[in-house]
Structures are given as structure tokens and as C-alpha cells.
N, C-alpha and C positions, 0 to 999 in steps of 0.2 A: 314554728319551722320558719327559718328563716327564707324570705322571700325573693326567690333568685331572682334577677332583673336582666342583666346584657351580660354576653363574655363574648370577647374582644378574641378576634384572631388577624393573621397577617397571611396576604396572599401566598400560598407556596409553603406554610408552615405547615409541619405533619403532627404537633401533638393538639391543637384545639380541638379537631374534629372527633377525638375520642372524651375529652372533655363535654361534646355536644352529643354526642351517643349517649353518655350518660346522663344526658340532660334527658335526650328522647327516651329513654328506657323508663326511666322516672315517670316520665308523662308531665315534666313540669313548665310552665310557660317560662319563657324568656326572649331576649332578644340580642341576633346575631351579628356583630357588626364585625367587618370585614374590612381590615385596612389599607389601604395600597402601602407602596415602602414609603411613600412620605410621614403617610401618616403615623405609621408603626415606626417611625424613626424619630417622630417630632417631637418637640416638647410635652404638648398634653399627654401622648403616651407614657414619656419618661415619667409623670407624677403618680401613675398608675403602677408602675414597675419598678424595681430598682435598676436593673438593667435591659430595661426597657424592652422587653421580652415577650411571649406570647405563649399560654392562653391566661388572659386576666378575667377573673368573675367578678362583677360587680354586682353587689346585693345590698339590700338597703341598712346593712349596717356596715358595709367599708368593702374593702378592694380585698380578694384572696386571685395568689398564684401558685403554680406549684401543675403541673396535669394530673398526677397522682393523685393528691392533697386534694384539689378539687374533686375526685370521681369517688373519693372515700369520702368527700363532704355531702354531696349530693345522695349518695347512697344511706348517708346517716341521718338527713333531713328529709327524707322520702320513706317512711318505712312501712309502706304501703306499697311500695314497688320489690319490695322482699329482695335486695340485693345485696344485701350483708347479713350475716346470721347476729344473734344478740349477742353483745358486749359477754366475755369472760369465756366465749364457748372454744369450744379445741378447733370449729368451721372459720368461726374467728380469725382465729390466730391462724389459719391457713390461706386466707383473706390476703391479709399481711402480708405473710408471709414469698406470695406470690406477686403479689403488687410491687414489694421491693425487690425480688429478684427480677422482677421483670426489669425495671428502672437499672437497677443498680449493674445488671450480668448482659441481660439481653441489651437491653437498648445500649449501652455502652459500650460492649464489642461490634454491634451495629455499625456505630458514630465509626470506632478503630478503623474498621473494616473498609470502609467506606471512605474513610479521609487518607487510610492507605495506597486504597484503589488508586484516589484523586491522585497521590503523588508519586503513582509508580515504584512502590515501593514492595517490591515481592516478598519479601524476607516477612514484610508487618502484617502483607496480606495475607500468607502462609499462618501467623500464628493466630492472626485475626480469625478464620478461618477454623482453625484445630481448636480454639477456646470455643466457637458457635459449636462445633460438632457438640462440645460436651453439654454446654446449654440445652442444644438440641436435644440430648440424650437424656436431661436430668427431666423437661418439660417433659417430653413421653413417658418416662417413668411416675411423672405428677399426675397428669392424664389418667391410668392407667388402664388403656380402654374404655375409659368415660366421656361423654359426648362435652363437658367443661372439665375445667381443673379445678373447681373446690367442691368436696361432694358430690361431684355427677349432677348438681344443679346449676343454672347458668349464677354468673354473680359480679360485681363490680371487675371481679380481677379478672374475668373472661372481656372485660371491656379494655380494661389495661394492658392485658396482653396479648388481643384482639388488636387491637391499636398498635401496639409498635409490631407486631407482625405485619399490617397494615402497611406500616414504614419501609418495611424490610421489603415488601415483594415490590412495592413502589419504584423502590431505587434499587431492585434486583439485589438484594442482599438478604435474601431470603434461606435458612439453613437448607443444608440437603437433609430433609424430612418432608416424608407421604403422610406419615401422621401430623404434622403439624399443618401443613397443605390440609390433608382431609378436615381437620380442628378449626381451619380460617375460613374454610368452604362453606363450615356448617352457619361460621357467625355471619357469614355473605349474607345468609339468606335470612338474618333478623330486621323488619321491617325499620327497627328503630337506629339499626345499624345503616342500612341505605338512605335511610332520607339525614342521618347524621355526613352522609359521605357525599353526597349530590349536590 
């Protein structure tokens, strides 16, 4: 197993806490480095990430970035935590499905909505809200009355999805969905999430 050493975060960034949550769920020992704006935009951090972004995970083998990829890696590197099903299984494929759906559909639409709202572009806001409603309906169907998004048990997909929904709640971009709000509130009760977002 790769020894996970150091997770880099920039003050105010929304993605690093979901990686920290994954590390907490996995029970992995790590250092959490919170950089101020100057450090996060400085030359040293630019060497860690090609665009100077966060999160970055420093391991004994090198640097890694992209929050969803980091979460999947942590799940793979920590099999005893049971955060992801075995390779080649349908449950594993559904984990990939919901992780990528979260990043390419939910988070992208959330960012579009926030940007349109900031620009006071009412037409773009309406379009983003309409798309968000469809995404929320797909997630509700995916949950299908279960507590969690894959197979009714907690997986790394819940960390990624829960992390994006956490950002949506924080920035008042949450879909109009009591089902998803109840889902996020269930995730709020997990001690690992509480530690990660403290």
C-alpha cells in the first residue's frame, strides 16, 4: 500500500475536504497542510500542481491531484476500509458511474449556476436550475430509497457525492430535493465527515 503522507489545501477551497474525508474513512495517517493565499499561489505549490490548484496529495512515490481520482485511489489503497467493491464487479462499476456523474454533471452544473448567479444572468440561472433538477432526479432514482448511492452501503461514491453536495449547501446552490437533503444529513452524522470538515 502506498503510504499517504500529506494533503495540501488552500483556505476556502471546496474540494480538499472531501479527500480528507476519504482519508478519515480509510483510517489513514496523514498531514493536512492548509496554505494561505500567498502559499497557494506561490512557486513551491506551482511545482505540486500544473495549474496551482488543490487538493494535492503527496505520497512516498510522488504527487497526485484531482479530488475524485484521489478519493478512488485512497479507497483502492485501503482495502480494509471496504470503501469500494472488488475490480470487475457491477458494484464497482456503479461506484465509478456515480463518482464521474457527480463530477461531470452535478459539480459542473453547480459551478455554472453559481457563475450565472454572480453575473446576474437570469437566463443562464434558469437553465442551470432546470438542469440541476434533472440531475437531482437522477440521483434520487439512484438512491432508490436506500441510505447510500451504491448498493445500499457506504462507499467512496458517497464521499465524492456528499462532498459536492456539501459545497452546494455552503454556496446556496443545493438542488430542490428533500431526498438529497436527507441523504446529506445522514452523511453529516458520520464521524469521519465531521472530522474532515471541522
